[in-house]
C-alpha positions as CSV (number, residue, x, y, z in Angstrom):
1,M,17.5,-4.3,-2.0
2,T,15.2,-2.2,-4.2
3,D,13.0,0.0,-2.2
4,L,9.5,-1.5,-2.4
5,A,7.5,1.6,-3.1
6,G,5.3,3.0,-5.9
7,L,2.9,1.2,-8.2
8,F,3.4,-2.4,-9.2
9,V,1.1,-4.0,-11.8
10,P,0.4,-7.8,-11.3
11,L,0.4,-8.8,-14.9
12,I,-2.2,-11.1,-16.4
13,T,-1.1,-14.1,-18.5
14,P,-2.6,-13.4,-22.0
15,F,-3.6,-16.5,-24.0
16,T,-4.1,-17.0,-27.7
17,A,-7.4,-17.9,-29.2
18,S,-6.2,-21.6,-29.0
19,G,-5.4,-21.3,-25.4
20,E,-1.6,-21.0,-25.5
21,L,0.5,-18.4,-23.6
22,A,0.7,-15.3,-25.8
23,A,4.3,-14.4,-25.2
24,T,4.6,-11.4,-27.4
25,A,1.5,-9.8,-25.9
26,L,2.8,-10.4,-22.4
27,E,6.1,-8.7,-23.2
28,R,4.3,-5.8,-24.9
29,L,2.0,-5.4,-21.9
30,A,4.9,-5.4,-19.5
31,H,6.6,-2.6,-21.4
32,R,3.4,-0.6,-21.8
33,V,2.5,-0.4,-18.1
34,L,6.1,0.7,-17.4
35,D,5.8,3.3,-20.1
36,D,2.6,4.5,-18.6
37,G,4.1,5.1,-15.1
38,A,4.2,1.8,-13.2
39,T,7.3,1.5,-10.9
40,G,7.5,-2.2,-11.5
41,I,5.6,-5.3,-12.2
42,V,4.5,-8.5,-10.5
43,A,4.9,-11.9,-12.3
44,L,3.0,-15.1,-11.4
45,G,0.5,-13.6,-9.0
46,T,-3.1,-14.5,-8.6
47,T,-4.0,-12.2,-11.6
48,A,-1.6,-14.2,-13.7
49,E,-3.7,-17.4,-13.2
50,H,-0.6,-18.9,-11.8
51,A,-2.5,-22.0,-10.5
52,T,-3.5,-23.1,-14.0
53,L,-0.2,-22.5,-15.7
54,S,2.2,-25.4,-16.5
55,D,5.7,-25.3,-15.1
56,A,7.0,-24.5,-18.5
57,E,4.5,-21.6,-18.9
58,R,5.4,-20.2,-15.5
59,T,9.1,-20.3,-16.4
60,R,8.4,-18.6,-19.7
61,A,6.2,-15.9,-18.2
62,L,8.8,-15.2,-15.5
63,E,11.6,-15.0,-18.1
64,I,9.6,-12.5,-20.2
65,C,8.9,-10.3,-17.2
66,A,12.5,-10.5,-16.0
67,R,13.8,-9.5,-19.4
68,A,11.4,-6.5,-19.6
69,C,12.3,-5.3,-16.2
70,G,16.0,-5.8,-16.9
71,E,15.8,-3.7,-20.1
72,R,13.9,-1.0,-18.2
73,D,15.8,-1.1,-14.9
74,A,12.5,-1.7,-13.2
75,P,11.9,-3.9,-10.1
76,L,10.2,-7.2,-10.5
77,I,8.3,-9.0,-7.7
78,A,7.6,-12.7,-8.4
79,G,4.9,-14.9,-6.9
80,A,6.3,-18.0,-5.2
81,G,4.8,-20.3,-2.7
82,G,1.6,-21.9,-1.5
83,N,0.5,-24.0,1.4
84,D,3.3,-26.6,1.2
85,T,6.3,-25.1,3.0
86,A,9.0,-27.3,1.4
87,R,7.8,-26.6,-2.1
88,S,7.4,-23.0,-1.3
89,A,10.9,-22.7,0.0
90,A,12.2,-24.4,-3.2
91,A,10.2,-21.9,-5.4
92,V,11.6,-19.0,-3.5
93,A,15.1,-20.3,-3.8
94,A,14.7,-20.8,-7.5
95,L,14.1,-17.0,-7.9
96,G,17.7,-16.4,-6.9
97,K,18.9,-16.9,-10.4
98,Y,16.9,-13.9,-11.7
99,P,18.8,-10.8,-10.8
100,E,15.8,-8.7,-11.8
101,V,13.6,-10.1,-9.0
102,C,13.7,-7.8,-6.0
103,A,11.2,-9.8,-3.8
104,A,9.2,-12.9,-3.7
105,L,5.4,-12.5,-3.1
106,T,4.6,-15.4,-0.8
107,V,0.9,-16.0,0.1
108,V,-0.2,-16.9,3.6
109,P,-0.8,-20.7,3.5
110,Y,-4.3,-21.3,2.3
111,Y,-6.8,-24.1,2.8
112,S,-4.9,-25.9,5.6
113,R,-5.4,-22.8,7.9
114,P,-2.3,-23.5,10.0
115,G,-3.0,-20.8,12.6
116,E,-0.9,-17.7,13.2
117,A,1.9,-19.7,14.8
118,G,2.0,-22.0,11.8
119,V,2.1,-19.1,9.4
120,I,5.0,-17.6,11.2
121,E,7.0,-20.8,11.1
122,H,6.1,-21.2,7.4
123,V,7.5,-17.8,6.6
124,R,10.5,-18.3,8.8
125,A,11.4,-21.4,6.7
126,L,11.0,-19.5,3.5
127,A,13.1,-16.6,4.7
128,H,15.8,-18.8,6.1
129,G,17.7,-19.3,2.8
130,G,18.0,-15.5,2.3
131,H,17.7,-15.9,-1.5
132,V,15.4,-12.9,-2.1
133,P,13.4,-10.7,0.3
134,L,9.9,-11.8,1.0
135,V,6.7,-9.8,0.7
136,I,3.9,-11.6,2.6
137,Y,0.6,-11.7,0.7
138,N,-2.1,-11.2,3.3
139,I,-5.5,-11.9,1.7
140,P,-7.8,-13.7,4.2
141,Y,-10.8,-14.0,2.0
142,R,-8.7,-16.2,-0.3
143,T,-6.7,-18.1,2.3
144,G,-9.2,-18.5,5.1
145,Q,-6.5,-17.4,7.5
146,V,-6.8,-14.1,9.3
147,L,-3.6,-12.4,10.6
148,S,-3.7,-10.1,13.6
149,W,-1.4,-7.2,14.0
150,A,0.4,-9.1,16.7
151,A,1.2,-11.9,14.1
152,I,2.1,-9.4,11.4
153,A,4.5,-7.7,13.8
154,R,6.3,-11.0,14.5
155,L,6.5,-11.6,10.7
156,A,7.9,-8.1,10.2
157,A,10.7,-8.9,12.7
158,L,11.9,-11.9,10.8
159,P,15.2,-11.4,8.8
160,G,14.4,-11.5,5.1
161,V,10.9,-10.2,5.4
162,A,10.7,-6.9,3.6
163,G,7.0,-6.1,3.6
164,I,3.4,-7.1,3.1
165,K,0.8,-7.0,0.4
166,H,-2.2,-6.1,2.5
167,A,-5.6,-7.1,1.0
168,T,-8.0,-7.7,3.8
169,G,-11.1,-6.2,2.1
170,A,-11.4,-3.5,4.8
171,V,-9.5,-0.9,6.8
172,D,-10.0,-2.7,10.0
173,R,-8.6,-2.6,13.6
174,D,-5.5,-4.6,12.7
175,T,-4.8,-2.5,9.7
176,M,-4.9,0.6,11.8
177,L,-2.6,-0.9,14.4
178,M,-0.2,-2.0,11.7
179,M,0.0,1.4,10.1
180,A,0.5,3.0,13.5
181,A,3.3,0.8,14.8
182,R,5.0,-1.0,11.9
183,P,8.8,-0.9,11.7
184,A,10.2,1.8,9.6
185,D,11.8,-0.7,7.1
186,F,8.7,-2.9,6.8
187,R,7.0,-1.9,3.5
188,V,3.2,-1.9,3.2
189,L,1.8,-2.3,-0.3
190,A,-2.0,-1.9,-0.8
191,G,-3.3,-5.0,-2.5
192,D,-7.1,-4.6,-2.4
193,D,-7.9,-2.2,-5.3
194,L,-11.0,-0.7,-3.9
195,Y,-9.2,0.1,-0.6
196,A,-5.9,1.3,-2.1
197,S,-6.6,5.0,-1.7
198,P,-7.6,4.7,2.0
199,L,-4.5,2.6,2.8
200,L,-2.2,5.0,0.9
201,A,-3.8,7.8,2.9
202,L,-2.7,6.0,6.1
203,G,0.9,5.9,4.9
204,A,1.2,2.7,2.7
205,D,4.4,2.8,0.6
206,G,2.8,1.8,-2.6
207,A,0.3,-0.6,-4.2
208,I,0.0,-3.8,-6.2
209,L,-3.1,-3.2,-8.2
210,A,-4.6,-5.3,-11.0
211,S,-6.9,-2.4,-11.9
212,A,-3.8,-0.6,-13.1
213,H,-3.6,-2.7,-16.2
214,V,-5.9,0.2,-17.5
215,R,-5.5,3.8,-16.7
216,T,-2.0,2.9,-15.4
217,G,-0.8,6.5,-15.3
218,E,-3.7,7.6,-13.2
219,F,-3.1,4.8,-10.6
220,A,0.6,5.7,-10.6
221,R,-0.4,9.3,-10.0
222,L,-2.7,8.2,-7.1
223,V,0.2,6.5,-5.4
224,S,2.5,9.5,-6.0
225,L,0.0,12.1,-4.8
226,W,-0.6,10.3,-1.4
227,R,3.1,9.7,-0.9
228,N,3.8,13.4,-1.6
229,G,1.2,14.6,0.8
230,Q,-1.2,16.0,-1.8
231,A,-4.2,14.8,0.0
232,G,-6.9,16.8,-1.7
233,A,-5.9,15.8,-5.2
234,A,-5.3,12.2,-4.1
235,R,-8.7,12.0,-2.5
236,T,-10.4,13.3,-5.6
237,L,-8.6,10.9,-7.9
238,G,-9.1,8.0,-5.6
239,H,-12.9,8.6,-5.6
240,R,-12.8,8.7,-9.4
241,L,-10.9,5.5,-9.7
242,A,-12.8,3.4,-7.1
243,P,-15.8,2.7,-9.4
244,L,-13.4,1.5,-12.1
245,S,-11.8,-0.9,-9.7
246,A,-15.2,-2.1,-8.6
247,A,-16.2,-2.8,-12.2
248,L,-13.0,-4.6,-13.1
249,F,-13.6,-6.9,-10.1
250,A,-17.3,-7.4,-10.6
251,E,-16.6,-10.9,-11.7
252,P,-13.7,-13.2,-10.6
253,N,-10.3,-11.7,-11.4
254,P,-8.9,-11.4,-14.0
255,A,-11.9,-12.1,-16.3
256,V,-13.1,-8.6,-16.7
257,I,-9.6,-7.1,-17.0
258,K,-8.9,-9.5,-19.8
259,A,-12.1,-8.7,-21.6
260,V,-11.3,-5.0,-21.5
261,L,-7.7,-5.5,-22.6
262,H,-8.9,-7.6,-25.5
263,R,-11.4,-5.0,-26.6
264,M,-8.6,-2.4,-26.4
265,G,-6.5,-4.6,-28.7
266,E,-3.8,-5.3,-26.2
267,I,-4.2,-9.1,-25.9
268,P,-5.2,-11.6,-28.6
269,S,-8.1,-13.1,-26.7
270,P,-10.1,-12.6,-23.5
271,A,-9.7,-16.2,-22.5
272,V,-9.2,-17.4,-19.0
273,R,-8.7,-21.0,-17.9
274,L,-11.2,-23.1,-16.0
275,P,-12.4,-23.0,-13.3
276,L,-12.6,-19.3,-14.2
277,L,-15.1,-18.3,-16.9
278,P,-14.9,-15.5,-19.4
279,A,-16.4,-12.2,-18.3
280,S,-20.1,-11.6,-19.1
281,A,-20.9,-9.0,-21.7
282,P,-22.7,-6.7,-19.2
283,A,-19.6,-6.7,-16.9
284,A,-17.2,-6.1,-19.7
285,D,-19.4,-3.3,-21.2
286,Q,-19.6,-1.5,-17.8
287,A,-15.9,-1.7,-17.2
288,E,-15.2,-0.5,-20.8
289,R,-17.4,2.5,-20.3
290,L,-15.6,3.5,-17.1
291,V,-12.2,3.1,-18.7
292,A,-13.3,5.3,-21.6
């Protein structure tokens, strides 16, 4: 299994002005973030507007990302799963035909709020097939389901669970306990952009950061500096990048990121799909200023 460490960019899904998947722009963007220092990419995550893509579009986007990673010998994490265990297991199993996929990003079941015991059994069912390793996506402000360190520890002990994308919106008690006591082979990837630097300072192995669509090299350097113990330089860079992340998330993700990428000429339109709305001009202006 590929070591899950470094910077992974969860790619947007660019659309044409008429609303279709912009395949050429997606492939170009995948290569560009890898050129700029990303370790790997994530396909079909929240930032990709996975929920509003058709099955054909999801397959096409995954194929594009897999081809790019295959050509570059870069790891690919693919989003798979939701709050239906049977469908989630099938989605994870389907990733087995993509040799470039090093892990499936599987979100904690949302909306139904099954409790910690239910989450553990859900993940156990997904890991049972052993098709690809799992990275648990812990994002309680989206799922409505909080996981304690005790529950995360039980998940980490399951065969087939490789790590966690940790995006709790804070460095809280359970985060501190997790970083102090996690198994050596359980990878922690910072997933909340504004808190990435603090979590890396605590020993996270890497990060999955939508902000890294822009200034990719600097976000990659941030991960590298913390991992190499260069705390002073890492702290300074983290402080400088934090306002940029805040600006890129000032409105629902990925609206502002798409607006900035469009202004930079990297994607053909800033379009997002309902229920998301395009970024407002003030939000896009502020983010563009910070990028520059």
